[in-house]
C-alpha positions as CSV (number, residue, x, y, z in Angstrom):
1,X,-20.2,179.3,-101.7
2,X,-18.7,183.0,-102.4
3,X,-16.6,184.1,-99.8
4,X,-17.4,187.0,-97.7
5,X,-15.9,189.1,-94.7
6,X,-19.0,190.8,-93.5
7,X,-19.0,188.5,-89.9
8,X,-17.2,188.9,-87.2
9,X,-15.5,186.0,-85.9
10,X,-17.5,184.3,-82.8
11,X,-14.5,182.7,-81.3
12,X,-10.9,184.5,-82.0
13,X,-7.3,183.7,-80.9
14,X,-4.5,186.0,-81.0
15,X,-0.6,184.8,-80.8
16,X,-1.5,182.2,-78.4
17,X,1.3,180.4,-76.5
18,X,1.6,177.2,-74.6
19,X,4.9,175.2,-73.6
20,X,5.1,172.1,-71.4
21,X,8.8,173.0,-70.3
22,X,10.8,172.7,-73.4
23,X,8.2,171.3,-76.0
24,X,6.3,173.6,-77.2
25,X,2.4,173.1,-78.0
26,X,1.6,176.4,-79.4
27,X,3.8,179.1,-81.1
28,X,2.1,182.1,-81.7
29,X,-1.1,180.5,-83.0
30,X,-4.3,182.4,-84.7
31,X,-7.7,180.9,-84.9
32,X,-10.8,182.3,-86.0
33,X,-14.3,180.6,-86.0
34,X,-17.1,182.5,-87.7
35,X,-20.9,182.2,-86.8
36,X,-22.9,179.3,-88.5
37,X,-20.0,177.4,-89.6
38,X,-18.3,173.9,-89.7
39,X,-14.5,174.7,-88.9
40,X,-12.3,171.3,-89.4
41,X,-8.9,171.8,-87.4
42,X,-6.2,169.0,-89.1
43,X,-2.6,168.5,-88.8
44,X,-0.4,165.2,-88.0
45,X,0.3,164.5,-84.6
46,X,2.1,167.0,-82.4
47,X,0.9,170.1,-84.5
48,X,-0.8,171.3,-81.3
49,X,-4.4,170.8,-82.6
50,X,-5.4,169.2,-78.9
51,X,-3.3,172.4,-77.1
52,X,-5.3,174.7,-79.3
53,X,-8.9,173.2,-78.4
54,X,-8.1,172.8,-74.9
55,X,-6.8,176.5,-74.7
56,X,-10.0,177.6,-76.1
57,X,-12.3,175.2,-74.2
58,X,-10.6,176.6,-70.6
59,X,-9.3,173.0,-70.0
60,X,-6.0,174.5,-70.3
61,X,-4.6,178.2,-69.6
62,X,-2.1,179.6,-72.2
63,X,0.9,181.3,-71.4
64,X,0.5,184.0,-73.4
65,X,-1.8,185.6,-76.4
66,X,-5.6,187.2,-76.5
67,X,-9.1,184.7,-76.6
68,X,-12.2,186.6,-77.7
69,X,-15.8,185.2,-77.6
70,X,-18.2,187.3,-79.3
71,X,-15.5,190.7,-79.8
72,X,-15.4,190.2,-75.6
73,X,-12.0,189.3,-74.6
74,X,-11.9,185.9,-72.5
75,X,-9.6,184.5,-70.0
76,X,-11.0,180.8,-69.5
77,X,-9.5,179.7,-66.0
78,X,-11.4,176.0,-66.3
79,X,-14.0,174.3,-68.6
80,X,-16.7,176.1,-66.7
81,X,-15.7,178.9,-67.5
82,X,-15.9,178.3,-71.2
83,X,-19.2,176.2,-70.9
84,X,-20.6,179.8,-69.2
85,X,-19.9,181.7,-72.6
86,X,-21.4,178.7,-74.6
87,X,-19.0,176.6,-75.5
88,X,-19.1,173.1,-75.0
89,X,-16.6,170.1,-75.8
90,X,-16.2,166.4,-76.5
91,X,-13.0,165.3,-75.9
92,X,-11.3,162.3,-77.5
93,X,-10.7,160.8,-73.8
94,X,-14.8,160.6,-73.1
95,X,-15.5,162.3,-70.1
96,X,-18.8,160.6,-68.9
97,X,-18.9,158.9,-65.7
98,X,-19.6,155.0,-66.1
99,X,-21.4,153.7,-63.1
100,X,-23.9,157.3,-63.7
101,X,-27.0,156.3,-66.0
102,X,-27.6,157.6,-69.7
103,X,-29.7,160.6,-68.5
104,X,-27.5,161.4,-65.2
105,X,-24.2,161.8,-67.9
106,X,-26.3,163.6,-70.1
107,X,-27.0,166.1,-67.2
108,X,-23.8,165.4,-65.4
109,X,-23.1,168.9,-63.8
110,X,-26.6,170.3,-64.8
111,X,-29.0,168.6,-62.8
112,X,-32.5,169.5,-63.1
113,X,-34.2,169.7,-59.5
114,X,-38.0,169.7,-59.0
115,X,-39.9,172.2,-58.8
116,X,-41.4,173.5,-55.3
117,X,-39.8,172.4,-52.0
118,X,-38.9,169.0,-53.1
119,X,-36.5,170.8,-55.2
120,X,-35.4,173.4,-53.2
121,X,-35.3,172.2,-49.4
122,X,-34.7,168.5,-50.2
123,X,-33.0,168.8,-53.2
124,X,-34.4,166.3,-55.1
125,X,-33.9,166.0,-59.0
126,X,-36.5,165.7,-61.5
127,X,-35.0,162.2,-63.0
128,X,-38.2,162.0,-65.2
129,X,-37.8,165.2,-67.5
130,X,-34.0,164.4,-67.3
131,X,-35.3,161.4,-68.7
132,X,-37.6,162.4,-71.2
133,X,-35.0,165.2,-72.7
134,X,-32.2,163.0,-72.8
135,X,-34.1,160.4,-75.0
136,X,-35.5,163.2,-77.5
137,X,-31.4,164.5,-77.3
138,X,-30.1,160.9,-78.3
139,X,-32.9,160.3,-80.7
140,X,-32.2,163.7,-82.7
141,X,-28.6,162.3,-82.9
142,X,-30.4,159.0,-84.3
143,X,-27.8,156.3,-82.4
144,X,-30.2,155.7,-79.5
145,X,-29.5,152.2,-80.0
146,X,-29.9,151.5,-76.0
147,X,-32.2,149.3,-74.4
148,X,-32.9,151.6,-71.6
149,X,-32.3,155.4,-70.7
150,X,-31.6,154.4,-67.2
151,X,-28.8,152.1,-67.8
152,X,-25.6,152.5,-66.5
153,X,-23.2,154.0,-69.2
154,X,-20.5,151.2,-68.5
155,X,-23.1,148.7,-70.3
156,X,-22.7,150.8,-73.3
157,X,-20.2,150.3,-76.4
158,X,-17.8,152.2,-77.0
159,X,-19.8,154.4,-79.9
160,X,-22.9,154.5,-78.0
161,X,-21.0,156.3,-75.2
162,X,-19.5,158.6,-78.2
163,X,-23.0,159.4,-78.5
164,X,-24.0,160.3,-75.0
165,X,-20.9,162.9,-75.0
166,X,-21.7,164.4,-78.3
167,X,-25.8,164.5,-77.4
168,X,-24.4,166.4,-74.2
169,X,-22.5,169.1,-76.3
170,X,-25.1,169.3,-78.6
171,X,-27.7,169.7,-76.0
172,X,-25.7,172.3,-74.0
173,X,-23.6,174.4,-76.3
174,X,-25.5,177.8,-76.9
175,X,-22.8,179.3,-79.2
176,X,-20.1,176.8,-80.2
177,X,-19.6,173.1,-80.3
178,X,-16.3,171.7,-80.3
179,X,-15.7,167.7,-81.2
180,X,-12.4,166.0,-80.9
181,X,-12.5,163.3,-83.2
182,X,-16.2,162.7,-82.7
183,X,-16.5,159.4,-84.8
184,X,-13.3,157.7,-83.9
185,X,-14.8,155.1,-82.1
186,X,-18.2,154.8,-84.1
187,X,-19.5,152.5,-86.8
188,X,-20.1,153.5,-90.6
189,X,-23.6,153.9,-89.8
190,X,-23.2,155.8,-86.4
191,X,-20.6,157.9,-88.1
192,X,-22.9,159.0,-90.8
193,X,-25.5,159.9,-88.4
194,X,-22.9,162.2,-86.2
195,X,-21.8,163.9,-89.4
196,X,-25.4,164.3,-90.3
197,X,-26.0,166.0,-86.6
198,X,-22.8,168.1,-87.1
199,X,-24.3,169.7,-90.7
200,X,-27.8,170.0,-88.6
201,X,-26.2,172.5,-85.7
202,X,-24.5,174.4,-88.7
203,X,-28.1,174.9,-90.2
204,X,-29.4,175.9,-87.2
205,X,-27.2,179.0,-86.8
206,X,-24.7,176.8,-84.4
207,X,-20.6,176.9,-84.5
208,X,-18.8,173.7,-85.2
209,X,-15.2,173.3,-84.5
210,X,-14.1,169.7,-85.7
211,X,-10.9,167.8,-85.0
212,X,-10.3,164.8,-87.0
213,X,-7.9,162.5,-89.0
214,X,-10.7,161.4,-91.3
215,X,-10.5,163.4,-94.3
216,X,-13.2,162.1,-96.2
217,X,-15.4,163.3,-93.7
218,X,-13.5,166.4,-93.0
219,X,-14.2,167.1,-96.6
220,X,-17.8,166.0,-96.3
221,X,-18.9,168.5,-93.3
222,X,-16.5,171.3,-93.1
223,X,-16.8,175.0,-94.6
224,X,-13.3,175.8,-94.0
225,X,-10.1,173.8,-92.8
226,X,-7.7,175.4,-90.3
227,X,-4.2,173.4,-90.9
228,X,-2.0,173.1,-87.9
229,X,1.7,172.6,-88.3
230,X,4.2,172.8,-85.4
231,X,2.3,174.5,-83.1
232,X,0.9,176.9,-85.2
233,X,-1.5,177.8,-88.2
234,X,-0.3,176.9,-91.3
235,X,-3.2,177.7,-93.7
236,X,-7.1,177.9,-93.7
237,X,-8.5,176.0,-96.8
238,X,-11.8,175.0,-98.3
239,X,-12.8,171.9,-99.4
240,X,-14.0,173.7,-102.6
241,X,-10.1,175.2,-103.5
242,X,-7.9,172.5,-102.3
243,X,-7.4,168.8,-102.3
244,X,-7.0,166.6,-99.9
245,X,-3.5,165.5,-100.9
246,X,-3.1,169.5,-101.1
247,X,-4.0,169.7,-97.4
248,X,-1.7,166.7,-96.6
249,X,1.1,168.4,-98.1
250,X,0.3,171.4,-96.2
251,X,0.2,169.4,-92.8
252,X,3.6,168.2,-93.4
253,X,5.2,171.0,-95.1
254,X,5.8,170.1,-98.6
255,X,3.0,172.7,-99.7
256,X,2.8,176.7,-98.5
257,X,-0.3,178.7,-99.5
258,X,0.5,182.5,-99.2
259,X,-1.7,184.1,-96.9
260,X,-3.6,185.8,-99.9
261,X,-4.8,182.6,-101.4
262,X,-6.0,181.4,-97.9
263,X,-10.0,181.2,-96.6
264,X,-9.3,183.7,-93.7
265,X,-13.1,185.0,-94.1
266,X,-16.6,182.6,-93.5
267,X,-17.7,181.1,-96.7
268,X,-21.2,180.7,-95.6
């Protein structure tokens, strides 16, 4: 792939700072995600990966700095604000309601009402529509190993619960999907299907942020790799120009990459 600089970032952060008392989560952190790319975010524990993603998704409010979506400055006060701008997130701690069924979890907070008086006056839900589209979404993900779309999520395995959460983000993320360790609870086959979905989302023009500790998976799907260290961006590299050992060395501080040798522009 040849580097270009023609596209503007779909998500951008400038000089983000976030502290938790004496603990610094982000320290003048920079970030750019371009349209139609998979950007992996990697870093050691405590590097600020989760803090960065939570700021971008509205789960945390940065102390200072600027964030932009499609060039428009935004100030997210909640995850609802981020979702209204087309940013969907699957957190490592899955946000599912165990007592609800699969389709109800997929449409959690976006329930579809029946048409006409039943929906407007009696606020009846169109469960048939939600179940049909849920079945389709999970089928496209390739991990629909459940017996019944109406079974409660608490009866599912960890991998199946992850599939529901990923399918929800893929279904409703209109511009950006953020996946925080999406394969951590999955088996080999299910992980491969999730990675395939990530590539398919990219091919459809959606931008994906992938947070992962699994370097082989990162090098398999990522166009660029954002390396986080000590609360800030240490480097942005590509799988074509750097090895896994290089990325680990950047994470630990053993290797420093000059800015002119980094991949700060899109590669697709």
